[in-house]
N, C-alpha and C positions, 0 to 999 in steps of 0.2 A: 496301718501301724499306729499305735497309740490313738486309737478310735478316729484316725484319718485315713482317707482312702490313699492307697499307693498309687500315685500319679505314674502312668506309663506302663504299669504292671498289669498284664492281662494273660489269658491262657495261652495265646499265640507266642508272646514273648517267653513265657516260661517254658513252653515246649521246645523253642529254638534254643534258649540260653543253656538249657540241660540236655540238649541233644536227644529228646525224646522222639523216636519215630512214630509216625501215624499208626494208630492201632496197637501200639506196644504198650505194656503194662509197666509203670514205674511209680513207685511211691517216693515221694519227695517231702521231707519235713524241713520246713523253712523257718528259722527263728524269727522273733520280732525284730532282731537287728538285721535281717536280710540274708543271713549266712545259712549254708545249707548244713543241717544237722544230721540228715540220714538220706541216702539215695539207695534204693533197692529195686531190682528188677523181679524180685520174688515177694510174695506176700510176707508180712512181717507179723508175728504174734502180737495181740494186744498187750500182753505182759511186757514184752520188749519195747513196744512203742511208748506205753505209759511209764515205764522205768526211765527211758531217755527223757521224755518230758518232765518227769518229776525231778530230773537231775539238773535241769536248766536253771539259771539264776533268777529268772523271773518267777518261775513256779516255786522255787525254794522260798523267795520272798512271800509269795501268796500263801503258802502253807505255814510259814512262821507268823504272819499276821492275821490268820483267819480267826474270826471271832464270831 
């Protein structure tokens, strides 16, 4: 987060915190603020995923300040 490692965050804790069963498919989109933005047990189209990312405040800022 902000170019710093997220201390104490690893795949095991993510699987546990989001109740992902072993061998299950789960798409999780977690914002830089650590909040869950999307959770899906089914594949999500790239269009939907990129639209969601592009709607996030940090991405909006990046797009506005892109030179």
